[in-house]
C-alpha positions in Angstrom: -12.7 5.6 -18.3 -13.7 6.7 -14.9 -14.7 3.6 -12.4 -17.5 4.3 -10.0 -16.9 4.3 -6.1 -18.5 0.8 -5.1 -20.9 0.9 -2.3 -20.0 -0.9 1.1 -21.5 -4.3 0.4 -20.6 -7.9 2.0 -18.7 -8.7 -1.1 -16.3 -5.8 -1.1 -15.8 -6.6 2.5 -15.0 -10.3 1.8 -12.6 -8.7 -0.9 -10.5 -6.9 1.9 -10.5 -9.7 4.2 -9.2 -12.2 1.4 -6.4 -9.7 0.5 -5.5 -9.3 4.5 -5.0 -13.0 4.6 -3.2 -13.3 1.2 -0.7 -11.1 2.7 0.2 -13.6 5.5 -0.4 -16.6 3.2 2.6 -15.2 1.0 5.0 -13.9 3.7 4.8 -10.4 3.2 3.1 -10.0 6.5 2.8 -12.1 9.8 0.1 -12.2 12.5 -1.9 -9.4 13.1 0.6 -6.8 11.8 -0.2 -4.5 8.6 -3.7 -3.5 7.8 -5.8 -3.1 4.3 -8.3 -0.8 3.1 -10.6 0.1 0.0 -12.1 3.0 -1.0 -16.1 2.6 -1.0 -19.6 4.7 -0.4 -22.0 4.2 2.2 -25.3 5.9 1.3 -24.5 9.7 0.6 -20.6 9.3 2.2 -17.6 8.8 0.5 -15.3 6.7 2.6 -13.5 3.2 2.8 -13.5 -0.1 4.7 -10.5 -0.8 7.0 -9.4 -4.0 9.0 -9.9 -3.9 12.7 -7.3 -3.4 15.2 -5.9 -6.3 17.1 -7.8 -9.0 15.1 -6.0 -11.9 13.6 -7.2 -12.1 9.9 -8.3 -15.7 10.2 -11.0 -14.5 12.7 -12.2 -11.7 10.7 -15.7 -11.6 9.4 -17.7 -9.1 7.2 -19.0 -7.3 10.0 -15.9 -6.8 11.6 -14.6 -4.1 9.0 -14.7 -0.5 9.8 -16.4 1.9 7.5 -14.8 5.5 8.0 -15.9 8.5 6.4 -13.3 10.5 4.4 -15.0 13.9 5.2 -14.7 13.5 9.1 -12.8 10.3 9.8 -16.0 9.1 11.7 -16.1 5.2 12.1 -19.0 3.2 11.7 -18.7 -0.4 13.1 -18.9 -2.6 15.9 -15.0 -2.8 16.3 -12.3 -0.3 16.3 -10.5 0.7 13.3 -6.7 -0.1 12.5 -4.2 2.0 14.5 -3.0 3.0 11.1 -6.4 4.5 9.9 -4.8 8.2 9.6 -2.6 7.4 6.7 -5.0 5.3 5.0 -7.8 8.2 5.3 -5.2 10.8 4.5 -3.6 9.1 1.3 -7.2 8.1 -0.1 -8.6 11.5 0.8 -5.5 13.3 -1.2 -4.8 10.8 -4.1 -8.2 10.0 -5.7 -6.5 7.6 -8.3 -6.0 5.3 -5.3 -8.7 3.0 -4.5 -7.0 0.5 -2.1 -3.9 0.6 0.1 -2.1 -2.7 1.4 0.3 -2.2 4.5 2.9 -4.9 5.4 5.8 -5.6 7.5 7.6 -7.5 4.9 10.7 -8.7 6.1 13.5 -7.6 3.3 11.9 -4.2 3.0 11.4 -3.7 6.6 15.1 -4.6 6.9 16.1 -1.6 4.8 13.5 0.3 6.7 15.1 -0.4 9.7 17.9 1.4 8.4 16.3 4.2 7.0 17.3 2.7 3.5 14.7 3.2 0.4 15.0 1.3 -3.1 17.1 3.4 -5.4 16.9 2.8 -9.4 19.4 -0.3 -9.0 16.6 -2.6 -11.0 14.0 -1.1 -13.7 11.0 -2.7 -12.0 11.5 -0.2 -9.0 9.5 1.9 -11.4 6.6 -0.1 -10.9 6.3 2.2 -7.8 5.7 5.0 -10.3 9.2 6.8 -10.0 12.9 6.3 -10.1 13.0 5.3 -6.7 11.0 3.9 -3.8 11.5 6.6 -0.7 11.9 5.5 3.0 9.6 7.8 5.0 11.3 9.1 8.4 10.2 7.4 11.6 7.3 8.3 13.5 5.4 6.5 16.2 2.6 4.1 14.7 -0.9 5.5 14.3 0.2 9.0 14.7 -0.6 12.0 12.5 3.4 12.4 12.1 3.5 9.0 10.6 0.6 9.8 8.2 2.4 13.0 7.3 5.6 11.7 6.4 4.0 8.9 4.6 2.1 11.4 2.2 5.3 13.0 1.3 7.1 9.7 0.5 4.3 8.8 -1.6 4.5 12.2 -3.5 4.3 11.0 -7.3 4.8 7.5 -6.1 2.6 4.3 -5.8 4.7 2.9 -2.6 7.0 3.8 0.0 8.9 2.4 3.0 8.3 3.4 6.8 11.8 3.9 8.8 11.8 1.2 11.6 8.1 -0.2 10.6 7.0 -1.4 7.2 5.6 -0.8 3.5 2.8 1.0 2.3 1.7 0.1 -1.3 -1.6 1.9 -3.2 -3.3 0.6 -6.3 -6.4 1.4 -8.3 -7.6 -2.2 -6.8 -7.3 -4.4 -4.1 -5.2 -6.7 -6.3 -3.0 -4.2 -7.6 -2.1 -2.9 -4.3 -1.4 -6.2 -3.3 0.9 -7.1 -6.0 2.7 -3.8 -5.9 3.5 -4.8 -1.9 4.7 -8.3 -3.1 6.8 -6.5 -5.7 8.2 -4.4 -3.3 9.2 -7.1 -1.1 10.8 -9.0 -4.0 12.8 -5.8 -5.2 14.2 -5.4 -1.8 15.5 -9.1 -1.4 17.0 -8.6 -4.6 18.6 -5.5 -3.4 19.9 -6.8 -0.2 21.7 -9.9 -2.3 23.0 -7.3 -4.4 24.5 -5.0 -1.7 26.4 -8.5 -0.4 28.5 -8.0 -3.7 28.9 -4.0 -3.0 26.5 -1.1 -3.4 25.0 -1.9 -7.0 25.3 0.7 -9.9 22.2 2.9 -10.6 20.3 3.2 -13.6 20.2 6.7 -15.1 17.3 8.9 -14.7 16.5 9.2 -18.3 16.4 5.4 -18.5 14.0 5.2 -15.5 11.8 7.8 -17.4 11.8 5.6 -20.5 10.5 2.6 -18.3 8.0 4.8 -16.4 6.7 5.7 -19.8 6.6 2.2 -21.0 4.9 0.9 -18.1 1.7 3.1 -18.8 0.8 1.1 -21.6 2.2 -2.3 -20.2 -0.2 -5.1 -20.4 -2.7 -6.6 -22.9 -4.8 -4.0 -24.8 -8.4 -3.6 -23.6 -10.9 -5.3 -26.0 -13.1 -3.0 -28.1 -16.5 -2.3 -27.0 
């Protein structure tokens, strides 16, 4: 079943704002760090809405969000887009299965990222990000094309990655899915840090991680019959 790309509308903009506020309320982000985007259309143009740069989430209004075209990254709005618009644009442009992106500076995951450490297959829930591990992309200055390129590479066959000395990127088929995954990555990072206090935890083998990945494809309640 293919979901149509929604039109840029006030209701969608309010969902983006609610997602950004939820990041901070849950403790996976703080202050003006991080950013949120969602795929949408504006007339004939495919694009995405993104939070503006340097604006506290509690001060956001629907008209403060910025629409950016996927084709040429042209921004439409009264404010400048997030400084990280490049990786939002590049991910949504190259990964059509994603409808939303959440970027956080969540504490435990960012602590690992400051050491260039990703999440290995120490726990089966690592597979929630789509693969046997969650990679950490190399460092690059925020807002640069280099950072976007590194993030894209780390996200190959994955839905989430860490950014060295920076934070987390989580993607999903909806704003809710992206936020849930960002929360899960932080939860796993906390568990991993606790486990490492006892020594480096053993890894689950590739075949077991593949079984979990396969099971996750059909996890949850079945869709009701039409």
